[in-house]
C-alpha positions in Angstrom: -0.9 11.4 60.2 2.5 10.0 59.2 3.5 10.6 55.6 4.1 7.4 53.6 6.3 9.3 51.2 9.3 11.2 52.6 9.5 14.9 51.8 12.0 16.1 49.2 14.5 19.0 49.4 14.5 21.8 46.8 16.3 20.9 43.6 20.0 21.8 43.7 20.7 23.8 40.5 24.2 23.1 39.4 24.2 25.6 36.6 23.1 29.1 37.4 20.0 30.2 35.4 20.7 32.6 32.5 19.9 36.3 32.9 16.6 36.0 31.2 15.4 33.5 33.9 16.3 35.6 37.0 13.8 33.9 39.4 14.3 30.3 38.2 16.1 29.2 41.4 13.4 30.6 43.7 10.6 29.3 41.6 12.1 25.8 41.5 12.2 25.9 45.3 8.5 26.9 45.2 7.7 23.9 43.0 9.4 21.6 45.4 7.3 23.1 48.2 4.2 22.4 46.1 5.3 18.9 45.7 5.8 18.5 49.4 2.4 20.1 50.0 0.8 17.4 47.7 2.5 14.5 49.6 0.2 14.4 52.6 -2.8 14.7 50.3 -1.4 11.8 48.2 -0.9 9.7 51.3 -4.4 10.3 52.6 -5.9 9.4 49.2 -3.9 6.2 49.0 -5.1 5.3 52.5 -8.7 5.8 51.5 -8.2 3.8 48.4 -6.4 1.0 50.3 -9.3 0.8 52.7 -11.7 -0.1 49.9 -12.8 3.4 48.7 -15.4 5.9 49.9 -17.8 4.2 52.4 -19.6 7.2 54.1 -20.9 10.6 53.3 -18.2 12.1 55.5 -15.5 10.3 53.5 -17.1 11.6 50.2 -17.1 15.2 51.6 -13.5 14.8 52.6 -12.6 13.5 49.1 -14.2 16.6 47.6 -12.0 18.8 49.9 -8.9 16.8 48.9 -9.9 17.0 45.2 -10.2 20.8 45.4 -6.9 21.2 47.4 -4.7 19.2 44.9 -6.2 21.1 42.0 -5.4 24.5 43.7 -1.8 23.5 44.4 -1.2 22.1 40.8 -2.8 25.3 39.4 -0.4 27.4 41.5 2.5 25.3 40.3 1.5 25.8 36.6 1.3 29.6 37.1 4.7 29.6 38.9 6.6 27.7 36.2 4.7 29.1 33.1 6.9 32.2 32.6 10.0 30.1 32.5 8.4 27.6 30.1 7.3 30.4 27.8 10.9 31.9 27.7 12.5 28.5 27.3 10.1 27.6 24.5 10.7 30.9 22.8 14.4 30.4 23.1 14.1 26.8 21.7 11.9 28.0 18.9 14.2 30.9 17.9 17.7 29.4 18.4 17.2 25.7 17.9 14.1 24.6 16.0 14.1 27.5 13.5 17.7 27.0 12.3 17.1 23.2 12.2 13.9 23.7 10.2 15.7 26.1 7.8 18.4 23.4 7.1 15.9 20.6 6.8 13.5 22.6 4.6 16.2 23.6 2.2 17.4 20.0 2.1 13.8 18.9 1.3 13.6 21.5 -1.4 16.8 20.1 -3.0 15.6 16.6 -2.6 12.3 17.4 -4.2 13.9 19.0 -7.2 16.6 16.4 -7.7 14.3 13.5 -6.8 11.7 14.6 -9.3 14.3 15.1 -12.1 16.1 11.9 -11.4 12.9 9.9 -11.2 11.7 11.5 -14.5 15.0 10.5 -16.2 14.8 7.0 -14.8 11.2 6.6 -15.9 12.0 8.0 -19.4 15.0 5.7 -19.7 13.0 2.7 -18.7 10.2 3.6 -21.1 12.8 4.1 -23.9 14.3 0.7 -23.1 10.9 -0.9 -23.1 10.1 0.7 -26.4 13.4 -0.5 -27.9 12.8 -3.9 -26.5 9.3 -4.1 -28.1 10.8 -2.8 -31.4 13.5 -5.5 -31.4 11.0 -8.1 -30.5 8.7 -7.0 -33.3 11.7 -7.1 -35.7 12.7 -10.5 -34.6 9.2 -11.8 -34.9 8.8 -10.4 -38.4 12.1 -12.0 -39.4 11.0 -15.4 -38.1 7.6 -15.0 -39.6 9.2 -14.3 -43.0 11.3 -17.5 -42.6 8.1 -19.4 -41.8 6.3 -17.9 -44.8 9.2 -18.6 -47.2 9.4 -22.2 -45.9 5.7 -22.6 -46.5 6.0 -21.2 -50.1 9.0 -23.5 -50.8 7.0 -26.5 -49.4 4.0 -25.6 -51.6 6.2 -25.3 -54.7 7.8 -28.6 -53.9 4.4 -30.3 -53.4 3.2 -28.9 -56.8 6.4 -30.0 -58.5 6.1 -33.5 -57.1 2.4 -33.7 -58.2 3.3 -32.4 -61.7 6.1 -34.9 -61.9 3.9 -37.8 -60.7 1.1 -36.9 -63.0 3.5 -37.0 -65.9 4.8 -40.4 -64.8 1.3 -41.8 -64.5 0.3 -40.6 -68.0 3.5 -41.9 -69.5 2.9 -45.3 -67.9 -0.7 -45.3 -69.2 0.6 -44.5 -72.7 3.3 -47.1 -72.4 0.7 -49.8 -71.5 2.0 -50.5 -68.1 -1.6 -50.6 -66.8 -2.8 -52.8 -69.7 -4.3 -51.6 -73.0 -4.3 -47.9 -72.7 -7.8 -47.8 -74.3 -9.2 -50.3 -71.8 -11.4 -49.2 -68.9 -9.2 -51.1 -66.4 -6.1 -49.2 -67.5 -7.9 -45.9 -67.4 -9.4 -46.6 -64.0 -6.0 -47.5 -62.6 -4.6 -44.2 -64.0 -7.5 -42.3 -62.6 -6.9 -43.8 -59.1 -3.2 -42.9 -59.2 -4.0 -39.4 -60.4 -6.4 -38.9 -57.5 -3.8 -40.2 -55.0 -1.3 -37.8 -56.5 -3.8 -34.9 -55.9 -4.4 -36.0 -52.4 -0.7 -36.2 -51.7 -0.3 -32.6 -52.9 -3.2 -31.5 -50.7 -1.7 -33.2 -47.7 1.7 -31.6 -48.4 0.0 -28.2 -48.7 -1.8 -28.7 -45.4 1.4 -29.8 -43.7 3.1 -26.6 -45.1 0.3 -24.4 -43.6 0.6 -26.2 -40.2 4.3 -25.8 -40.1 4.0 -22.1 -41.0 1.5 -21.5 -38.1 3.7 -23.4 -35.7 6.7 -21.4 -36.8 5.0 -18.1 -36.3 3.8 -19.2 -32.8 7.3 -20.2 -31.9 8.5 -16.9 -33.3 6.3 -15.0 -30.8 7.9 -17.0 -27.9 11.5 -16.5 -29.2 11.0 -12.8 -29.8 9.7 -12.3 -26.3 13.1 -13.4 -25.0 14.8 -10.3 -26.5 15.5 -7.9 -23.6 16.9 -4.3 -23.6 18.2 -3.0 -20.2 17.8 0.8 -19.5 21.0 2.8 -19.1 21.9 2.8 -15.4 23.3 5.9 -13.7 26.7 5.6 -12.1 26.5 4.6 -8.4 27.3 7.6 -6.1 27.7 7.4 -2.3 24.6 8.7 -0.5 22.3 7.9 -3.4 20.0 5.0 -2.5 17.7 4.3 -5.4 14.4 2.8 -4.3 11.2 2.1 -6.2 8.0 2.1 -4.2 4.3 2.4 -4.9 1.4 4.1 -3.3 -2.3 3.1 -3.6 -5.6 5.0 -3.3 -9.1 3.6 -2.9 -11.2 4.9 -5.8 -14.6 4.0 -4.3 -14.7 3.3 -0.5 -18.3 2.1 -0.6 -17.6 -0.5 -3.2 -14.5 -1.6 -1.3 -16.6 -2.3 1.8 -19.2 -4.0 -0.4 -16.5 -6.3 -1.8 -15.4 -7.1 1.8 -19.0 -7.9 2.8 -19.5 -10.0 -0.4 -16.4 -12.1 0.5 -17.7 -12.5 4.1 -21.1 -13.6 2.9 -19.4 -16.1 0.6 -17.5 -17.5 3.7 -14.2 -16.4 2.2 -12.7 -15.5 5.5 -9.2 -15.1 4.2 -10.2 -12.6 1.6 -12.6 -10.8 3.9 -10.0 -10.5 6.6 -7.4 -9.2 4.1 -9.8 -6.4 3.1 -10.8 -5.8 6.7 -7.2 -5.0 7.5 -7.6 -2.0 5.2 -10.8 -0.8 6.9 -10.4 0.6 10.4 -13.3 1.8 12.6 -12.1 5.0 14.3 -12.6 4.9 18.0 -11.5 8.5 18.0 -14.2 9.6 15.7 -16.8 7.5 17.6 -15.7 9.2 20.8 -16.1 12.6 19.2 -19.6 11.6 18.1 -20.3 10.4 21.6 -19.9 14.0 22.8 -23.4 14.6 21.3 -24.9 12.4 24.0 -26.9 14.1 26.7 -25.1 14.0 30.0 -28.3 14.1 32.2 -32.0 14.5 31.9 -32.0 18.2 32.2 -29.1 18.7 29.7 -30.2 21.5 27.4 -26.9 21.9 25.6 -27.8 22.2 21.9 -24.7 20.3 21.0 -26.0 17.3 23.0 -28.8 16.1 20.6 -28.6 12.3 21.2 -29.6 10.0 24.0 -27.3 7.1 24.8 -30.0 4.7 23.3 -30.1 6.7 20.0 -26.3 6.6 19.8 -26.1 2.9 20.2 -28.9 2.5 17.6 -27.0 4.7 15.1 -23.6 2.9 15.6 -24.1 -0.9 16.1 -21.4 -3.0 17.8 -20.1 0.0 19.7 -19.7 -0.1 23.5 -20.3 3.1 25.4 -18.0 3.8 28.3 -19.2 6.4 30.8 -16.5 8.6 32.3 -16.7 11.4 34.9 -14.4 14.1 36.0 -14.2 16.0 39.3 
């Protein structure tokens, strides 16, 4: 049979292997031989595949022979190259990864200590600034409240003074006979009406003063909230990139899923989909669980305690995929 893939020559090693890999060149040549040995098997398998797969028992038997042969060759290759891999990995671990980890770990220790202290200082400074801001806002509100109260008191005193003055004027007019004979009912009734109006005017002025005081205090709250205090910022230094970020943790996974289902039942697809993005069904865990399924009728492995039907019943909307190895 003519090979569809041309054979390769042993790898030309440009750099001689170090002394602790004395047989590397020979073993690389052996690996190339293994590759060349696999080539006719590969070509024959491709030819069977291109013809539509296994059609007869003889072809199935031949496939089993080919399957065993490629596994044998690959196994020999792994054993041949393993000593070199072990030595190279040991060298890499000792002389490359370990020094790198030492530097990185020490850097992480420094970052952890400095980052923690810097973050604590920043948080404390922000808290102090916020406390100072609240104190100044409270002082400003108290000042504006006092102004509103003083204005109300002044308005009330002014209203009482106006009423007192008006009452004196009405009584003087009654005595002077401006409403007629001061002893007549008509004059007295006119004076009574004017006195009542004077009282109502005072009450209206007092109510207006109370309203203006309340409005002033409400406005004081708004004005005080505009008072801002900025925290002291650290001087910028090259290499220091200050970032603020947050992390989140679900406090009750069951209620989280219930909330998602509730939104789904209410036809709130946007809200349900948003929560669904946070809930991932693990195909990896399902595959691990599927290892409990019996592989055949006579399977007596105690770890295989589920049938395929029982698995599907336990895990709805899960598709089983059967795989086989040879």
